[in-house]
ChimeraX commands (.cxc) that place a marker at each C-alpha (Angstrom):
marker #1 position -15.05,-167.26,135.14 radius 0.5
marker #1 position -17.88,-164.67,134.84 radius 0.5
marker #1 position -19.07,-162.42,137.66 radius 0.5
marker #1 position -22.66,-160.61,137.75 radius 0.5
marker #1 position -22.63,-157.08,137.00 radius 0.5
marker #1 position -24.80,-155.66,139.68 radius 0.5
marker #1 position -26.43,-152.43,138.45 radius 0.5
marker #1 position -25.42,-150.35,140.17 radius 0.5
marker #1 position -23.70,-149.84,143.17 radius 0.5
marker #1 position -24.31,-145.81,142.89 radius 0.5
marker #1 position -28.18,-146.69,142.66 radius 0.5
marker #1 position -27.81,-148.77,145.93 radius 0.5
marker #1 position -25.94,-146.21,147.61 radius 0.5
marker #1 position -28.90,-143.86,146.85 radius 0.5
marker #1 position -31.41,-146.36,148.53 radius 0.5
marker #1 position -29.48,-146.53,151.40 radius 0.5
marker #1 position -29.57,-142.72,152.27 radius 0.5
marker #1 position -31.11,-142.02,155.61 radius 0.5
marker #1 position -30.57,-145.76,156.62 radius 0.5
marker #1 position -28.75,-146.87,159.63 radius 0.5
marker #1 position -24.99,-148.07,159.56 radius 0.5
marker #1 position -26.02,-151.58,160.14 radius 0.5
marker #1 position -28.29,-151.62,157.24 radius 0.5
marker #1 position -25.85,-150.02,155.02 radius 0.5
marker #1 position -23.07,-152.83,155.94 radius 0.5
marker #1 position -25.30,-155.49,155.26 radius 0.5
marker #1 position -26.49,-153.99,151.90 radius 0.5
marker #1 position -22.84,-153.50,150.70 radius 0.5
marker #1 position -22.08,-157.20,151.95 radius 0.5
marker #1 position -24.88,-158.24,149.67 radius 0.5
marker #1 position -23.76,-156.17,146.84 radius 0.5
marker #1 position -20.28,-157.77,147.09 radius 0.5
marker #1 position -21.63,-161.49,147.60 radius 0.5
marker #1 position -23.85,-160.69,144.17 radius 0.5
marker #1 position -21.16,-159.03,142.42 radius 0.5
marker #1 position -18.74,-161.85,142.97 radius 0.5
marker #1 position -21.65,-164.61,142.06 radius 0.5
marker #1 position -21.81,-166.64,139.05 radius 0.5
marker #1 position -25.50,-167.16,138.92 radius 0.5
marker #1 position -26.97,-168.07,135.81 radius 0.5
marker #1 position -30.56,-168.80,136.71 radius 0.5
marker #1 position -32.91,-168.60,139.88 radius 0.5
marker #1 position -31.65,-172.55,141.18 radius 0.5
marker #1 position -27.89,-171.07,141.26 radius 0.5
marker #1 position -29.11,-168.24,143.35 radius 0.5
marker #1 position -31.06,-170.41,145.70 radius 0.5
marker #1 position -27.97,-172.66,146.05 radius 0.5
marker #1 position -25.91,-169.89,147.39 radius 0.5
marker #1 position -28.70,-167.56,149.05 radius 0.5
marker #1 position -31.35,-170.27,150.40 radius 0.5
marker #1 position -33.47,-167.63,151.72 radius 0.5
marker #1 position -33.64,-165.60,148.44 radius 0.5
marker #1 position -37.33,-165.53,146.56 radius 0.5
marker #1 position -38.28,-165.30,143.07 radius 0.5
marker #1 position -41.50,-163.37,142.96 radius 0.5
marker #1 position -42.97,-162.07,139.66 radius 0.5
marker #1 position -39.74,-162.05,137.67 radius 0.5
marker #1 position -38.07,-160.39,140.49 radius 0.5
marker #1 position -35.44,-161.69,142.98 radius 0.5
marker #1 position -35.94,-160.81,146.48 radius 0.5
marker #1 position -33.25,-161.07,149.16 radius 0.5
marker #1 position -32.98,-160.81,152.88 radius 0.5
marker #1 position -30.57,-158.64,154.86 radius 0.5
marker #1 position -30.60,-157.33,158.55 radius 0.5
marker #1 position -32.26,-160.73,159.75 radius 0.5
marker #1 position -35.31,-159.78,157.42 radius 0.5
marker #1 position -35.82,-156.47,158.11 radius 0.5
marker #1 position -35.03,-155.46,154.86 radius 0.5
marker #1 position -35.43,-156.59,151.43 radius 0.5
marker #1 position -33.31,-155.71,148.38 radius 0.5
marker #1 position -35.55,-156.17,145.24 radius 0.5
marker #1 position -33.61,-157.14,141.94 radius 0.5
marker #1 position -34.30,-157.64,138.40 radius 0.5
marker #1 position -32.11,-160.41,137.01 radius 0.5
marker #1 position -31.28,-160.78,133.37 radius 0.5
marker #1 position -29.43,-164.05,133.93 radius 0.5
marker #1 position -28.74,-164.06,129.89 radius 0.5
marker #1 position -26.75,-160.95,130.32 radius 0.5
marker #1 position -25.18,-161.66,133.73 radius 0.5
marker #1 position -26.77,-158.53,135.33 radius 0.5
marker #1 position -28.99,-157.94,138.19 radius 0.5
marker #1 position -30.61,-154.33,138.26 radius 0.5
marker #1 position -31.27,-153.21,141.83 radius 0.5
marker #1 position -34.98,-151.86,141.75 radius 0.5
marker #1 position -35.62,-151.10,145.46 radius 0.5
marker #1 position -34.45,-151.54,148.93 radius 0.5
marker #1 position -37.82,-152.02,151.18 radius 0.5
marker #1 position -38.18,-152.26,154.83 radius 0.5
marker #1 position -40.37,-155.42,155.92 radius 0.5
marker #1 position -43.56,-153.39,156.21 radius 0.5
marker #1 position -43.19,-151.60,152.94 radius 0.5
marker #1 position -42.45,-155.25,151.30 radius 0.5
marker #1 position -45.54,-156.71,152.96 radius 0.5
marker #1 position -47.86,-154.20,151.34 radius 0.5
marker #1 position -46.89,-155.81,147.89 radius 0.5
marker #1 position -47.17,-152.65,146.02 radius 0.5
marker #1 position -44.08,-153.19,144.30 radius 0.5
marker #1 position -44.88,-156.68,142.93 radius 0.5
marker #1 position -46.05,-155.26,139.25 radius 0.5
marker #1 position -43.82,-152.19,139.41 radius 0.5
marker #1 position -41.16,-153.84,137.26 radius 0.5
marker #1 position -40.92,-156.69,134.90 radius 0.5
marker link #1:1,2 radius 0.2
marker link #1:2,3 radius 0.2
marker link #1:3,4 radius 0.2
marker link #1:4,5 radius 0.2
marker link #1:5,6 radius 0.2
marker link #1:6,7 radius 0.2
marker link #1:7,8 radius 0.2
marker link #1:8,9 radius 0.2
marker link #1:9,10 radius 0.2
marker link #1:10,11 radius 0.2
marker link #1:11,12 radius 0.2
marker link #1:12,13 radius 0.2
marker link #1:13,14 radius 0.2
marker link #1:14,15 radius 0.2
marker link #1:15,16 radius 0.2
marker link #1:16,17 radius 0.2
marker link #1:17,18 radius 0.2
marker link #1:18,19 radius 0.2
marker link #1:19,20 radius 0.2
marker link #1:20,21 radius 0.2
marker link #1:21,22 radius 0.2
marker link #1:22,23 radius 0.2
marker link #1:23,24 radius 0.2
marker link #1:24,25 radius 0.2
marker link #1:25,26 radius 0.2
marker link #1:26,27 radius 0.2
marker link #1:27,28 radius 0.2
marker link #1:28,29 radius 0.2
marker link #1:29,30 radius 0.2
marker link #1:30,31 radius 0.2
marker link #1:31,32 radius 0.2
marker link #1:32,33 radius 0.2
marker link #1:33,34 radius 0.2
marker link #1:34,35 radius 0.2
marker link #1:35,36 radius 0.2
marker link #1:36,37 radius 0.2
marker link #1:37,38 radius 0.2
marker link #1:38,39 radius 0.2
marker link #1:39,40 radius 0.2
marker link #1:40,41 radius 0.2
marker link #1:41,42 radius 0.2
marker link #1:42,43 radius 0.2
marker link #1:43,44 radius 0.2
marker link #1:44,45 radius 0.2
marker link #1:45,46 radius 0.2
marker link #1:46,47 radius 0.2
marker link #1:47,48 radius 0.2
marker link #1:48,49 radius 0.2
marker link #1:49,50 radius 0.2
marker link #1:50,51 radius 0.2
marker link #1:51,52 radius 0.2
marker link #1:52,53 radius 0.2
marker link #1:53,54 radius 0.2
marker link #1:54,55 radius 0.2
marker link #1:55,56 radius 0.2
marker link #1:56,57 radius 0.2
marker link #1:57,58 radius 0.2
marker link #1:58,59 radius 0.2
marker link #1:59,60 radius 0.2
marker link #1:60,61 radius 0.2
marker link #1:61,62 radius 0.2
marker link #1:62,63 radius 0.2
marker link #1:63,64 radius 0.2
marker link #1:64,65 radius 0.2
marker link #1:65,66 radius 0.2
marker link #1:66,67 radius 0.2
marker link #1:67,68 radius 0.2
marker link #1:68,69 radius 0.2
marker link #1:69,70 radius 0.2
marker link #1:70,71 radius 0.2
marker link #1:71,72 radius 0.2
marker link #1:72,73 radius 0.2
marker link #1:73,74 radius 0.2
marker link #1:74,75 radius 0.2
marker link #1:75,76 radius 0.2
marker link #1:76,77 radius 0.2
marker link #1:77,78 radius 0.2
marker link #1:78,79 radius 0.2
marker link #1:79,80 radius 0.2
marker link #1:80,81 radius 0.2
marker link #1:81,82 radius 0.2
marker link #1:82,83 radius 0.2
marker link #1:83,84 radius 0.2
marker link #1:84,85 radius 0.2
marker link #1:85,86 radius 0.2
marker link #1:86,87 radius 0.2
marker link #1:87,88 radius 0.2
marker link #1:88,89 radius 0.2
marker link #1:89,90 radius 0.2
marker link #1:90,91 radius 0.2
marker link #1:91,92 radius 0.2
marker link #1:92,93 radius 0.2
marker link #1:93,94 radius 0.2
marker link #1:94,95 radius 0.2
marker link #1:95,96 radius 0.2
marker link #1:96,97 radius 0.2
marker link #1:97,98 radius 0.2
marker link #1:98,99 radius 0.2
marker link #1:99,100 radius 0.2
marker link #1:100,101 radius 0.2
marker link #1:101,102 radius 0.2
view
């Protein structure tokens, strides 16, 4: 059994500074789900998290009833997820993040 390495919990906690307790709870629940996952490709993600999107090589998840979006760079060959951003819906919709990370 191989688990994913979600990089990094301290980085995610930094992204949560100033966010409400419910956002923190949902983000940490997402973190634990991702950490325990055995995803080897986007299809694996979609089977477990149907509302996840793959945008420009990035995985986009929905938390807090779609009000926040963790943006993640997956490296499936290394079984690693790099958390790049946690955006509210309004910021996400501006799409300024789309080409920020490969």
